[in-house]
Kinemage of the C-alpha trace (Angstrom):
@kinemage 1
@onewidth
@group {chain A} dominant
@subgroup {mainchain}
@vectorlist {calphas} color= white
{ca unk a 1} P 15.404 42.871 -12.583
{ca unk a 2} L 17.344 40.632 -10.181
{ca unk a 3} L 15.227 41.812 -7.227
{ca unk a 4} L 12.010 40.951 -9.088
{ca unk a 5} L 13.267 37.425 -9.840
{ca unk a 6} L 14.190 36.883 -6.193
{ca unk a 7} L 10.672 37.889 -5.094
{ca unk a 8} L 9.208 35.113 -7.273
{ca unk a 9} L 11.522 32.503 -5.749
{ca unk a 10} L 10.824 33.652 -2.182
{ca unk a 11} L 7.127 32.789 -2.614
{ca unk a 12} L 7.820 29.176 -3.655
{ca unk a 13} L 6.522 26.750 -1.027
{ca unk a 14} L 8.943 24.096 0.244
{ca unk a 15} L 8.328 21.016 2.382
{ca unk a 16} L 9.669 21.468 5.939
{ca unk a 17} L 10.003 18.302 8.050
{ca unk a 18} L 11.227 17.751 11.604
{ca unk a 19} L 12.696 14.308 12.277
{ca unk a 20} L 12.407 13.224 15.882
{ca unk a 21} L 14.231 9.930 15.360
{ca unk a 22} L 14.150 6.679 13.463
{ca unk a 23} L 14.624 2.956 13.844
{ca unk a 24} L 14.646 -0.210 11.779
{ca unk a 25} L 12.095 -2.923 12.422
{ca unk a 26} L 11.616 -6.330 10.881
{ca unk a 27} L 8.457 -6.471 8.751
{ca unk a 28} L 7.052 -8.990 11.261
{ca unk a 29} L 7.113 -6.309 13.976
{ca unk a 30} L 5.582 -3.699 11.649
{ca unk a 31} L 2.683 -6.045 10.876
{ca unk a 32} L 2.094 -6.552 14.605
{ca unk a 33} L 1.736 -2.803 15.330
{ca unk a 34} L -1.580 -1.759 16.836
{ca unk a 35} L -2.983 1.220 18.749
{ca unk a 36} L -0.960 1.568 21.938
{ca unk a 37} L 2.201 0.004 20.486
{ca unk a 38} L 5.409 1.799 21.466
{ca unk a 39} L 8.360 2.033 19.075
{ca unk a 40} L 11.734 2.911 20.561
{ca unk a 41} L 13.667 5.367 18.383
{ca unk a 42} L 17.448 5.476 18.083
{ca unk a 43} L 17.619 9.117 19.195
{ca unk a 44} L 18.074 9.985 22.863
{ca unk a 45} L 15.430 12.183 24.540
{ca unk a 46} L 17.859 15.094 24.948
{ca unk a 47} L 19.329 14.913 21.397
{ca unk a 48} L 18.469 17.733 18.993
{ca unk a 49} L 15.927 17.020 16.249
{ca unk a 50} L 16.718 17.529 12.577
{ca unk a 51} L 15.010 20.201 10.466
{ca unk a 52} L 14.819 19.255 6.789
{ca unk a 53} L 13.802 21.459 3.869
{ca unk a 54} L 12.862 19.395 0.816
{ca unk a 55} L 14.615 16.383 2.394
{ca unk a 56} L 17.888 18.284 2.965
{ca unk a 57} L 19.101 18.736 6.550
{ca unk a 58} L 19.448 22.472 7.217
{ca unk a 59} L 19.321 22.839 11.009
{ca unk a 60} L 19.029 21.206 14.416
{ca unk a 61} L 16.716 22.271 17.179
{ca unk a 62} L 14.745 21.515 20.311
{ca unk a 63} L 11.088 20.530 20.375
{ca unk a 64} L 8.931 23.170 22.076
{ca unk a 65} L 5.207 23.536 22.731
{ca unk a 66} L 3.533 26.712 21.462
{ca unk a 67} L -0.009 26.917 22.811
{ca unk a 68} L -1.444 23.515 21.770
{ca unk a 69} L 1.042 22.824 18.959
{ca unk a 70} L 4.540 21.408 18.706
{ca unk a 71} L 7.258 23.642 17.317
{ca unk a 72} L 11.024 23.660 16.969
{ca unk a 73} L 13.511 26.141 18.408
{ca unk a 74} L 16.525 26.304 16.084
{ca unk a 75} L 19.782 25.712 17.966
{ca unk a 76} L 22.242 25.215 15.088
{ca unk a 77} L 22.294 25.786 11.344
{ca unk a 78} L 24.036 22.998 9.436
{ca unk a 79} L 27.387 24.102 8.044
{ca unk a 80} L 27.418 27.446 9.876
{ca unk a 81} L 29.508 26.220 12.786
{ca unk a 82} L 27.508 28.520 15.053
{ca unk a 83} L 24.462 27.761 17.218
């Protein structure tokens, strides 16, 4: 019975998000954004990106390109203490 219940849960879709970085801008600057505008993020180019599942940080990784798409290579699971 327990195995059957687990199968149901394993098929539930969750939202997976990769956060490249963030910043805070005054509303004045947001209203002045236009195509070609560049926003500087707080994260450094070589910093790992965060992988969130349903808005909870679960891992860090590196951005990779797979064919014509971006992907993420997991480098560390949060709380595991191991890369």
